[in-house]
C-alpha positions as CSV (number, residue, x, y, z in Angstrom):
1,M,-19.8,-32.5,25.4
2,S,-17.0,-34.3,23.6
3,T,-14.4,-32.5,21.4
4,D,-16.0,-33.9,18.3
5,Q,-19.5,-32.8,19.4
6,R,-18.2,-29.3,20.1
7,R,-16.5,-29.2,16.7
8,Q,-19.7,-30.3,14.9
9,T,-21.8,-27.8,16.8
10,G,-19.4,-25.0,15.8
11,V,-19.6,-26.0,12.1
12,V,-23.4,-26.0,12.2
13,R,-23.4,-22.5,13.8
14,L,-21.0,-21.2,11.2
15,W,-23.0,-22.7,8.4
16,R,-26.2,-21.1,9.7
17,H,-24.4,-17.8,10.1
18,L,-23.2,-17.8,6.5
19,R,-26.6,-18.8,5.2
20,Q,-28.0,-15.6,6.8
21,L,-25.2,-13.6,5.1
22,T,-26.3,-15.2,1.7
23,F,-29.6,-13.4,2.0
24,I,-27.9,-10.1,2.6
25,A,-25.6,-10.6,-0.4
26,S,-28.6,-11.4,-2.7
27,L,-30.2,-8.1,-1.8
28,A,-27.0,-6.3,-2.6
29,C,-26.5,-8.0,-5.9
30,A,-30.1,-7.3,-7.0
31,G,-29.3,-3.6,-7.2
32,L,-26.2,-4.0,-9.4
33,P,-26.4,-2.6,-13.0
34,A,-26.3,-5.2,-15.7
35,S,-22.9,-3.9,-16.9
36,A,-21.4,-4.9,-13.5
37,R,-22.9,-8.4,-13.5
38,A,-22.2,-9.2,-17.2
39,Q,-19.4,-11.6,-18.2
40,E,-17.3,-11.1,-21.3
41,V,-17.8,-14.0,-23.7
42,G,-15.7,-15.7,-26.3
43,P,-12.5,-17.7,-26.2
44,I,-9.1,-16.3,-25.1
45,T,-6.5,-17.2,-27.7
46,L,-3.0,-17.9,-26.3
47,E,0.2,-18.1,-28.2
48,R,1.7,-20.0,-25.3
49,F,1.6,-20.5,-21.5
50,G,3.7,-22.0,-18.9
51,S,5.4,-21.4,-15.5
52,F,8.8,-21.2,-13.8
53,H,10.5,-20.5,-10.5
54,V,13.1,-17.8,-10.0
55,G,15.4,-16.6,-7.2
56,G,16.1,-18.4,-4.0
57,R,19.1,-18.8,-1.8
58,M,21.0,-21.6,0.0
59,V,20.7,-22.0,3.7
60,E,22.7,-24.4,5.8
61,I,21.1,-26.2,8.8
62,S,23.1,-28.1,11.4
63,G,22.6,-29.5,14.9
64,Q,19.2,-31.0,14.3
65,P,18.3,-34.6,15.5
66,I,17.7,-37.4,13.1
67,R,14.0,-38.0,12.5
68,E,12.0,-41.2,11.8
69,Y,8.5,-41.1,10.4
70,M,6.0,-43.3,8.6
71,P,5.2,-41.6,5.2
72,T,2.2,-43.6,4.1
73,V,-0.1,-46.3,5.3
74,G,1.5,-49.6,4.5
75,G,4.8,-48.0,3.8
76,T,8.1,-48.4,5.6
77,L,9.7,-46.3,8.3
78,N,11.8,-43.5,6.8
79,R,14.8,-42.0,8.5
80,I,15.8,-38.5,7.5
81,D,18.8,-36.3,8.5
82,P,17.4,-32.7,8.4
83,N,20.9,-31.3,8.5
84,G,22.4,-29.9,5.2
85,S,21.7,-27.4,2.5
86,Y,18.3,-26.0,1.6
87,M,17.0,-24.0,-1.3
88,V,14.6,-21.4,0.1
89,G,13.1,-18.1,-1.1
90,A,12.3,-19.1,-4.6
91,M,9.2,-17.6,-6.3
92,Y,6.7,-19.2,-8.7
93,A,5.3,-17.4,-11.7
94,Q,2.7,-18.5,-14.3
95,Y,2.6,-16.7,-17.6
96,M,0.0,-16.5,-20.4
97,I,0.9,-14.9,-23.7
98,P,-2.1,-14.0,-25.8
99,S,-2.4,-13.7,-29.5
100,P,-2.3,-11.0,-30.7
101,Q,-0.4,-9.0,-28.1
102,R,-1.4,-5.4,-27.5
103,G,0.3,-4.5,-24.3
104,T,3.6,-2.8,-24.9
105,A,5.2,-4.4,-21.9
106,P,4.6,-7.6,-19.8
107,L,2.0,-7.2,-17.2
108,M,2.8,-8.4,-13.7
109,L,-0.1,-9.2,-11.2
110,W,1.2,-9.2,-7.6
111,H,-1.1,-10.2,-4.7
112,G,-1.3,-8.9,-1.1
113,A,-0.8,-10.3,2.4
114,Y,-2.3,-13.7,3.3
115,L,-3.1,-14.3,-0.4
116,T,-1.6,-15.9,-3.5
117,G,-1.8,-15.3,-7.3
118,V,-5.3,-16.8,-7.2
119,T,-6.3,-13.2,-6.3
120,Y,-6.4,-12.4,-10.0
121,E,-7.8,-15.6,-11.3
122,T,-11.4,-16.8,-11.1
123,T,-13.3,-14.9,-8.4
124,P,-14.7,-16.7,-5.4
125,D,-18.2,-16.7,-7.0
126,G,-17.0,-18.1,-10.3
127,R,-16.6,-15.0,-12.5
128,E,-13.6,-14.2,-14.7
129,G,-11.0,-12.3,-12.8
130,W,-8.5,-9.6,-13.8
131,E,-6.1,-12.1,-15.4
132,H,-8.9,-12.9,-17.9
133,F,-9.7,-9.2,-18.3
134,F,-6.2,-8.2,-19.3
135,L,-5.6,-11.3,-21.4
136,R,-8.7,-10.5,-23.4
137,R,-7.1,-7.1,-24.1
138,G,-3.9,-8.6,-25.4
139,W,-1.7,-8.3,-22.3
140,A,1.0,-10.9,-21.6
141,T,0.2,-11.7,-18.0
142,Y,2.5,-13.0,-15.2
143,V,0.7,-14.1,-12.1
144,T,3.0,-14.9,-9.2
145,D,2.9,-16.5,-5.8
146,A,5.2,-14.5,-3.6
147,V,8.0,-16.2,-1.6
148,E,6.4,-18.4,1.2
149,R,3.0,-18.4,-0.5
150,G,1.2,-20.9,-2.7
151,R,3.5,-22.8,-5.1
152,S,6.6,-20.9,-4.0
153,G,6.8,-23.2,-1.0
154,W,7.9,-22.8,2.6
155,A,11.1,-23.2,4.6
156,M,11.8,-24.8,8.0
157,V,10.1,-23.0,11.0
158,P,11.6,-21.6,13.1
159,E,15.1,-22.5,11.9
160,I,14.7,-20.4,8.7
161,F,11.4,-18.7,8.6
162,R,9.8,-17.4,11.9
163,E,6.3,-18.4,13.0
164,P,3.6,-17.3,10.5
165,V,0.4,-15.4,11.2
166,F,-2.9,-17.0,10.3
167,L,-6.3,-15.3,9.7
168,P,-9.5,-16.5,11.4
169,L,-12.7,-16.5,9.4
170,Q,-14.0,-13.2,10.6
171,N,-10.8,-11.2,10.1
172,P,-11.0,-10.4,6.3
173,W,-14.8,-9.8,6.6
174,E,-14.2,-7.1,9.2
175,R,-10.8,-5.7,8.1
176,F,-11.2,-5.8,4.3
177,R,-14.3,-3.6,4.5
178,I,-16.6,-6.4,3.4
179,G,-18.5,-6.0,6.7
180,D,-19.1,-2.7,8.4
181,G,-16.3,-2.9,10.9
182,P,-15.5,-4.8,14.1
183,G,-18.2,-7.3,15.1
184,S,-19.9,-7.2,11.7
185,F,-19.2,-10.9,11.0
186,A,-21.1,-11.8,14.2
187,R,-23.8,-9.2,13.4
188,K,-24.1,-10.6,9.9
189,T,-23.8,-7.1,8.4
190,T,-22.0,-5.8,5.4
191,A,-20.5,-2.4,4.5
192,P,-23.0,-0.1,2.7
193,G,-23.4,-1.3,-0.9
194,A,-20.5,-3.8,-0.5
195,Q,-19.7,-5.3,-3.9
196,F,-17.9,-8.3,-2.6
197,P,-19.8,-11.6,-3.1
198,T,-20.9,-12.4,0.5
199,D,-23.0,-15.5,0.0
200,Q,-21.9,-18.4,2.1
201,D,-20.3,-20.4,-0.7
202,S,-18.4,-17.4,-2.1
203,Y,-17.0,-16.2,1.2
204,L,-15.9,-19.7,2.1
205,N,-14.3,-20.0,-1.3
206,F,-12.4,-16.8,-0.6
207,M,-11.3,-18.1,2.8
208,R,-10.1,-21.3,1.2
209,Q,-7.5,-19.3,-0.7
210,V,-6.2,-17.4,2.4
211,V,-2.8,-18.6,3.5
212,P,-0.4,-17.9,6.3
213,R,1.8,-14.8,6.2
214,F,5.4,-14.8,7.4
215,L,6.7,-11.5,9.0
216,S,10.3,-12.3,8.4
217,T,10.5,-12.8,4.6
218,D,10.2,-9.3,3.0
219,E,13.8,-9.4,1.8
220,D,13.3,-12.8,0.2
221,V,10.1,-11.6,-1.4
222,L,11.8,-8.5,-2.8
223,A,14.6,-10.6,-4.2
224,G,12.1,-12.9,-5.8
225,Y,10.3,-10.1,-7.5
226,A,13.6,-8.6,-8.7
227,A,14.6,-12.0,-10.1
228,L,11.3,-12.2,-11.9
229,L,11.7,-8.8,-13.5
230,E,15.3,-9.4,-14.4
231,R,14.2,-12.6,-16.3
232,V,11.1,-11.2,-18.0
233,G,12.3,-7.6,-18.5
234,P,10.9,-4.2,-17.5
235,S,7.2,-4.5,-16.9
236,V,4.0,-2.8,-16.0
237,V,3.2,-4.0,-12.4
238,I,-0.3,-4.2,-11.0
239,A,0.2,-4.8,-7.2
240,H,-2.4,-5.1,-4.4
241,S,-2.2,-4.2,-0.7
242,Q,1.1,-5.5,0.8
243,G,2.2,-6.3,-2.8
244,A,1.8,-2.6,-3.6
245,A,4.0,-1.5,-0.8
246,L,6.7,-4.1,-1.8
247,A,6.4,-2.9,-5.4
248,W,7.2,0.7,-4.3
249,Q,10.1,-0.5,-2.2
250,L,11.6,-2.6,-5.0
251,A,11.1,0.2,-7.5
252,Q,13.2,2.5,-5.3
253,R,16.0,0.0,-5.4
254,R,15.6,-1.0,-9.1
255,P,13.6,1.6,-10.9
256,E,14.9,0.4,-14.3
257,L,12.8,-2.8,-13.9
258,F,9.5,-0.9,-13.9
259,R,7.7,0.6,-16.9
260,A,4.6,1.7,-14.9
261,M,3.0,0.9,-11.6
262,V,-0.7,0.4,-10.8
263,L,-1.2,0.2,-7.0
264,V,-4.5,-1.2,-5.9
265,E,-5.4,-0.4,-2.3
266,P,-1.8,0.0,-1.1
267,A,-1.3,-1.2,2.5
268,G,1.9,0.8,2.9
269,T,4.5,2.9,1.0
270,G,8.1,3.1,0.1
271,D,10.8,5.2,1.8
272,M,9.8,8.8,1.9
273,A,13.4,9.9,1.9
274,Q,14.0,8.1,-1.4
275,A,10.8,9.3,-3.2
276,G,12.9,10.8,-6.0
277,R,14.0,7.3,-7.1
278,L,10.4,6.8,-8.5
279,K,10.1,10.1,-10.5
280,D,10.6,8.4,-13.9
281,I,8.0,5.7,-13.4
282,P,4.3,6.6,-14.3
283,Q,2.2,5.5,-11.3
284,V,-1.5,5.4,-10.4
285,F,-3.1,4.2,-7.1
286,V,-6.7,3.4,-6.4
287,Y,-8.8,2.9,-3.3
288,G,-12.4,1.7,-2.9
289,D,-15.4,2.8,-0.8
290,N,-16.4,2.8,2.9
291,M,-13.0,3.9,4.2
292,D,-12.8,3.2,7.9
293,P,-10.4,5.0,10.2
294,R,-7.6,2.4,9.7
295,W,-7.8,2.5,5.9
296,S,-8.3,6.3,5.9
297,S,-5.0,6.6,7.8
298,I,-3.2,4.3,5.4
299,R,-4.6,6.2,2.4
300,S,-3.4,9.5,4.0
301,N,0.1,8.0,4.3
302,V,0.0,7.0,0.6
303,R,-1.2,10.4,-0.5
304,R,1.7,12.0,1.4
305,F,4.1,9.6,-0.2
306,A,2.6,10.3,-3.7
307,A,3.0,14.1,-3.0
308,A,6.7,13.5,-2.2
309,I,7.2,11.8,-5.5
310,R,5.5,14.6,-7.4
311,E,7.7,17.1,-5.6
312,T,10.7,15.5,-7.3
313,G,9.1,15.8,-10.7
314,G,7.4,12.4,-10.8
315,Q,3.9,11.5,-11.9
316,V,1.5,9.8,-9.5
317,D,-2.2,9.8,-10.3
318,E,-5.1,8.8,-8.0
319,I,-8.3,7.2,-9.1
320,D,-11.0,7.9,-6.5
321,L,-13.5,5.2,-7.2
322,P,-16.6,6.7,-5.5
323,A,-15.9,10.0,-7.3
324,R,-15.8,8.1,-10.6
325,G,-19.2,6.4,-9.8
326,A,-17.8,3.0,-8.7
327,L,-19.4,2.5,-5.3
328,G,-19.1,-0.2,-2.6
329,N,-15.7,-1.5,-3.5
330,T,-14.0,-3.4,-0.7
331,H,-10.3,-4.0,-0.2
332,M,-10.6,-7.0,-2.6
333,V,-11.4,-4.7,-5.6
334,M,-10.6,-7.3,-8.2
335,M,-13.1,-9.8,-6.7
336,D,-16.0,-7.3,-6.3
337,H,-19.0,-7.6,-8.5
338,N,-17.9,-4.4,-10.3
339,G,-14.3,-5.4,-10.4
340,N,-14.2,-5.2,-14.2
341,V,-15.5,-1.6,-14.0
342,V,-12.4,-0.8,-12.0
343,A,-10.2,-2.8,-14.4
344,K,-11.5,-0.7,-17.3
345,L,-10.5,2.5,-15.5
346,L,-7.0,1.0,-15.1
347,Q,-6.9,-0.1,-18.7
348,E,-7.9,3.5,-19.8
349,W,-5.0,4.9,-17.7
350,L,-2.5,2.4,-19.2
351,T,-3.8,3.3,-22.7
352,E,-3.5,7.0,-22.1
353,H,0.1,6.5,-21.0
354,G,1.1,4.6,-24.1
355,F,1.3,1.0,-22.7
356,W,-1.4,-0.4,-25.0
357,R,-1.8,-0.3,-28.7
């Protein structure tokens, strides 16, 4: 069998596999309450919107050979000297300012590993995401692509950034608690009551937004977020997964930049020894359902970190979604069918703490 034939056979098998998952997803959605499926209606009124880049640093490259390449069909041969100065580590932000504004601080929406700001935009199955939800409630939103993701751009590999990590199709299904653990993608099984849209089109749409993650860029990412908050001003930060861990780490360095922190399924913590640096920032964290051993261990670490902050006089709340009646949430809470149910709980918390009028 030729390489092309093997590739075509693999695509056909994948398509059949995801069609079977579509049936499973349809059964799960059939049991959702109407409130979880409903979409808010009506226009969103904006005062203005736009985008910008912040941060970055200059890197000098030398000792590289001259390169020649053909840029386009019918073009001419280009000759480029790759030696010189490069701007790397800049970060992209898109802002939308609603009218009227009701949030008492800007609202940052920071994504997790292997993802971009699309996390908070339209869901993989076409519903309004959390950006829409908070705009409708009068929050000025800032959706970012962290350094080395999306519109923030890359840098030379391996001269500046080290080799990135890529996720195969089955990885998020099994690791983000969409499926019921290792092997669930091949078995075509989902976690009990999973709220993530698992039909073939939606899951492939989700995988279309998955990007490489670099393991050598955390300091650049932290610098980018700091530059963003310095430009916009102290903000309420909603951060997901890896982004939540980075938010804690930055807040320990620069607590004056944070008005409040909403940590969604944190994948890590800050420095336990520096927990007291966070005592003046109101915080809440939230986890979903079907916690496997890996996620249970991570949540235990986060709870210990939260306890350390409380011991210094800080306030850290936890929203236990299953205990609040929100069942089946995956790691991608904001994309789940009941994502707006969770967003309403976060909105209530922000209102109770004086960040919405």
